[in-house]
N, C-alpha and C positions, 0 to 999 in steps of 0.2 A: 504494500500500500504506500509506503514511503517512497519507493522507487517510482511509482506512478505519479506521485505528487512532484517529485524532483523533475521527472521528464516533462510534466505539464508546465512547471515553472520555467524550465529551460526553453520550451516551445514558445511560451508567452514572451520571454526575454528576447528570443530570436525575432519574433514578429515585431516587437517594438523597435528593435535595432534596425530591422529592414525598413520600417516606416520612416525612421529618422535618416537612414543612410542612402536610400535609393535616390532621393532628390539630389544628394551630393554627387552620386555617380553620374546622374544626368548632367549636372553642371560641369563635372570633370570631363565628360565626353564632349561637351560643347567647347571646352577650353583646349584640350589636347587632341581631340579627334576621336572618332569611334574605333578605328582600327587598332590603335595601341591597347585599348581596353579589351577589345575582342581577342587580342593575342595574349595579353597578360592574365586575364581571368582564368582561362582553361589551364594555362601553364602553372599558375599558383595552385589551382584545384588539384592538378596532377601531383604536384609535390606533396600537398597535404594528404591526399589519398594514399600515396606511397608511404608516407610516415605511418599511417595506420596499418598498412600491409606489413611494414617492418616491425611495428610494436602495437598489436591490437589490445591495448589496455584502455580502461575507462579514462585515465588521465590524459591520454592522447586522443582517444576517439570522441569524447564528448565535445571539447572545444573545436576540434577539427570538423566534426559533422555540422555543428552550428555555423561555423564560418563558411564552409563549403555550400551549405544550403543558401545562405545569403548571397554568396557569389554566383550561384547558378541562377537565382532570381534576377540578379543584376545583369547577368549575361543574356538571359532571355529578354529582358527589357531592352538592352542595347541592340540585340538582333531585331527586335520589333521596330526600334527607332530607325535602324538602317533600312529595313524593308519599307518603312513609311517614307524615308528620304528618297528611295529609288522608285517606289510604285505609288506615290501619292496621288497620281492621276488615274490609277487603275485599281479601284476598290475591290474588284473581284479577285485579281491576282494577289493583292495585299492580304485579303482575308484567307485565301487558299494557302499562301506561304506561312502565315501566322498559325493557321490550324495544323499544318504539317509539322511545324516546329514544335508546337505544344504536344502533338502526338509522339514525336520522337523523344522528347525529354520525358514524357510520362511513361513511355515504354521502357526507356533506359532505367528509370527509377524503379518501375515495377519488377523488371527482370532482376535487378540487384537485390531488392528487398525480398522477393519471392525465393530467389536462389539462395541467398544467405540465410533466410529464415528456415527454409527446408533443410539445408545442410546442418544448421545449428540444432534443429529439432531432432535430427538423426544422430546427434551426439558428436558432431565434428568439432564443436567448440571453437577455439581460436582459428582453426583451419577454415571454418565456415566464414568467419569475419574477414580473414585474409582473402578468401575467394570473392566475397561480395565487394570489398573495397578494391581488390585487384580489377574486377570487372568495371567498377566505377572509374578507375584510373585509365583503363582502356578507352572508355567513353570520353574522358577528358582529353586523352591523346588525340582521338578522332576529331573532337571539336577544335583542338589546337591546329591540327593539320588542315582542316577545312577553313578555319579562319585565316590561316596563313596564305592558302592558295586561292581562296574564293572571295575574300572580302577586299573591298577597295574603300578608300576613304570617301565618305558621303557628305562631308561638310563643304 
């Protein structure tokens, strides 16, 4: 019961932090450009996920998960802003791209959670956490490669 309360408190803290920080991310993207952030966010998320793969302890996992969650939401926000910059005159294409992006992120999250949860339930313990966070690191790597090759500055 105390663990559930702690998780709920951390979730609330993360939501409040996102509410405060996302406008700053938007302002930063206006100041330095979208592409540097689209490259740095997945790179930082990759390093953080690899830290959990290396050491799947609560001391590492809790703050890392909280920070990566905020970073993913900032990344999705920036991708949406880039789409809006490029397709502002084609609302159909804009809506389709945003829907596809949301579906990909949702699927990646679901696969990691379901895979890690199933492995953990089958008694794999830390190996399950390493597998789930490793899969997440692969997703971050893919996002980084796509951002590097496919994004252009839209300011």
